[in-house]
N, C-alpha and C positions, 0 to 999 in steps of 0.2 A: 342788572347784575354786572354787565360788562363795564359800566362806569365805575362801579364799586371795585371790580377786579383791577382796573387800571390805577385807581387811586391807591389801593392797598399794595400793589406790586412792589414799589420801592421799600415799603416797611417790611413786607414779608422777606424780601431779599436780604435786608439788613439783619433781620432776626436769624435767617438761615446761616449767614456768615458767622454770627455769634455762636450758634449751636454747633457748627462745624468745628470752630476753634475749641469748644468745650469737649466735643467728642475726641478730637486729636489729643488733648491733654489726658483725658480719661484713658485713651488707648495706649498711653505710655505704660500704664500699669495693668489694665484689664485687657485680657486677650479674649476675643469673641464676646459672648454675652451681649451682643448688640441689642437683642430683644429686651433684656433687663435694663440696660442703660437707657434706651429710648423711652421705656415706660417710666423710669425714674424721672426723666426730664419732663415727660408728659404730665405726670402727677404734680410736679412742681409748678408747671405752667397752668394746669387746670385747677390747682389749689385743692388737691385731694390727697388721700393717704393710700398706702399700698400694703397688702398682705402677701408675703412671698412664701411659697411652700417649696422646699427643696432639701435634699440631704445635706449634711455638713460638707464643707470644703468646696463649694461651688462659687466662692467669691462674693457672696451676698453682702457680708460685712465690708469687705474690701471695696466693693463697687460703690456703696453709699458713702464710705469715707473718702474715696477718691473724688466722687462728684462734689462732696462738700468742700474739699480742698481746692477744687477747680473753680468753685463759685465764691470763695473767700467768705465763708459763712460759718456759723457755729455748728458744732457736731458733738453729739453725745451718744455713747453706746451703753445700754442697760441690759445686763444679763438677768433675765427673769428667772427667779427661783422660788420654791414653795415658801421660803421664809421672808420674802420681800414684803415690805410694808408700803402703803400709799405714800407716807411721808418720805420714804427713800426715793420716790419718783418725783413728787411735786414740790417737796421741800417742807420745812417746818419752822416754827418760831423758837428761838433760843433765848433764854433769860440771861441778861448781863447783870450780875450782882453789883458791880461797881457803878453802874448807871441806873440800876433799879428799873430796867425796862426790857422789852423784848425786841429782838431784831429777827428779820426773816433770813433764813438760809435757803436760798433757792435750790431746787432739785434739778436733775439733768433734763427735765421736760422743758426747761426754759432755754432751749436752743432751737436754731432754725431746722436742723435735721436731727431726728432722734431715731436711733435704731433700737427697737424693742426686740431683743434676741430671744427666741423661743418663748413667745408671749403665752403659749398655752401651759407653761410650767409654773406660772404665778397664780395665786388664788383669786377668787372672784373680786374681792375688794380692790386689788391692784389693777386688774383688768378694767374694772369700772372706772377707776380714777383716770387711767390712761384714755379710755374711750370718751369720757366726759370732756377731758381736755381737748381731744380731737374734734369733738362736736362743737363745743362752746368757744374754743380758742382762748380759754382763760381758765385759771385755777383760783381757788379760794384757800388762803392760808390764814388761820385765825379768823379775824373779822374783816379782812381786806381781800378784795378781788384783784388779781394780777393778770393783765393781758399777756398772752404769749407773743413771741416775735413774729414778724411777717417778712418773708415767707416762712411757713411752718409745715413740715412734712414728717409724718410718722411712717417709718418703714418697719413693719413687724414681720418677724419670721416665725415659722413653725416647722417642726421636723415631722415628715410623714411616717417616720419609723420611731421605734422606742416610745410607745404611747403610755407606758406604765408611769404612774406618778404625775400625770398631766391633768389639766383642767380645761377641757375643750371649750372654745368660744361658742356661746349660744348664737343661733342664727341671727337674732335681732342685733347682736353686737357686731358680727361679721359684716352685716349689711352696711355698716358705717364706713367701711373701707371702699374707696372708689374703685380700686382694681385689686384683683387677686391673680398673682402670677404663679405659674408652675415652671420652675427652672430645672433644666435637665443637664446631662453631662456635655462637655465640649466634644467636638469631633476629633479625629486622630491628629490632623494637622494643628488644630488649636492646642491640643494637649502637648504637642512637641514644642510649640512656641512658649507655652506656659512653663514647661520644664527648663528651657534654655534661659528664660527671662528671670524666673523666680528661684532657681536652684543656685543662688549666690547670696552673699551677705548684703550687698548693696543693691537696693531696688531704685528704679527711676523716681525722681522727684517731680511732683506736680505743681505747676505755677497757677495761681488764680488768674482766670481770664474773664470772669463775669462777677458782677456784684449783685446783691439782692435787688437793687433798683433795676438792673437789666431783666431780672425775672418778672418784676412788676410791669415793665414795659412790654414784655412778651405777652403777658396776660391781657393787656389793653388791646394789643393787635389781635389776639385770638378772639376776643369778644366781638370784633368787627367782622369776623368771617361770616359769610352769608350762608344761612341755613334755609333752603327752599321749603315751602309748605309741603311739597310732595315727599321730601326727605323726612320732614317732621312726622308725616303720616306713616312713613316706613318704620320709624323708630317706635311709634305707638303700636303698629301692627306686630312688630317683633315682640314687644313686651306683653301685649295682650295674648299673643299666641302661646306664651308660657302659662297664662292663667286660664284661658278658654280655648284649648287646642282644637276642639271640634269646629269652631268658627272658621278655622283656617285649614280645614281638611287634614287635621293632624289627630284624628280619633285614636290612633295607636298610642299617642302620648298621654291620654287621659288617665290611665291607670299607672303611669310611670312618674307622674308629677303630683306631689302632695300640695305644694304651695309654689305659685309662680313668682316672678320678679316683682319687687315693690316699686312704687313711683320713683324712688331714688334711681332706679335703673334707667328710666326715661331721661331724667335730668343729667345723669352722668354720661349716658350715651351721647347726648347732644354736646355736652362740654368737651368730652375727650375727642369726639369726632371733629370738632372745630380745631382743636390743637393738632390732631393728626393731619388735617388739611393744611394747616399752616406749616407744619414740619415737612410736608410734601411739596411746599412751594405754591399752594393754591389759595385763592381768596374765597373759595366756596367748598361746601361739603358735598361729597358724592356718596351714593349707597355703598361703594366699596370701602369708604372710611368707616362706615358703621360695621361692615363685616370684619374689617381688620381689627377693630378694637372691641367688638362685641363679646367674644368669649371671655376676655379679661374682666369685663363689666358684669357679665351675667352668671358666670360659673358658680359664684358663691351666693347668688340670690335665688337659685332654684333648689328647692328641697325635694329630692327624689324619694320615691316610695320604696318599700321593702321589695316590691315586685321588680322594680328596676335593678335593685342591688342583686336580687336573685338571678337576674339575667346578665349580671356583670356589666351593667351600664352605668356610666357616670353622668354628672351634669353636663360635662363637655359634649358627650354624645347627644344629649337632648338639645343643647344649644345648636350643634351642627345640623341636626335634623330640622330645627326651626328655620335656620337661615337657608337651608336647601329647599324648603317648601314655600315659605312666604314670598309672595310676588314682589319683585324688585321694580320700583318706578322707573 
């Protein structure tokens, strides 16, 4: 591992410099929200998608738009509404009378970064069209299949309040998101900076500092990060503790969990931990990397019981108890 760490050190340092430049550009517009911005970058590098839960006005849209501007890549925002159709998202064929043929009019899904705003306000057909595109990285329009661009990231948001007239995502569909973030309010000092920066007509401009090829290069470096077998076992233990709590001295959780994390959780924990290690300047994954990224990977993959809800417990509480109890290598 030492040889690997020495070999990777220059590459990791080079990627760290690129990420720092990107953070500086994003920081021209976004105040605070370091957690959300870092997770956006992590999802891009790990080639996954993000579901963000937060009240309106927390810069979710602005953050992803700013990141896309700093990466010199395509961006589209889609406001999900009950009358949205799948064709509005993926595109459709249009007949040209003068040429007696059909041409494809591509929808907003054909961009590198796609913001699906309030995804739970669209009906099941539209949600399915989006989630199929996320999974297959392609869409079918007419009789032809069209690959989606690379990199491709879907940032979906949902509002935890005002649930009337919404179509909640089924657990099987939520499971396709690599990360689920919960974004909170800024602190007092950050709020003051936001006020001073944004309470004027002219906002700072963001200059592209990365290209899609830079993101692909980061992915190649992240793939080389060393994952020790003991850390792999730790990942498996964490996931299995959500399925069979009694095996890990967590008998108290048996009645609180209806369904544990799926195998995707193990895969995504390994992928995101490698990126977390790279972003921390290391060529190897530590158990702390798993703990850092774990809640974002697991919170939407654990279905809690009515008894847990009666005790006012959330999936975050369950995840925290699992990490507190499972032995660390």
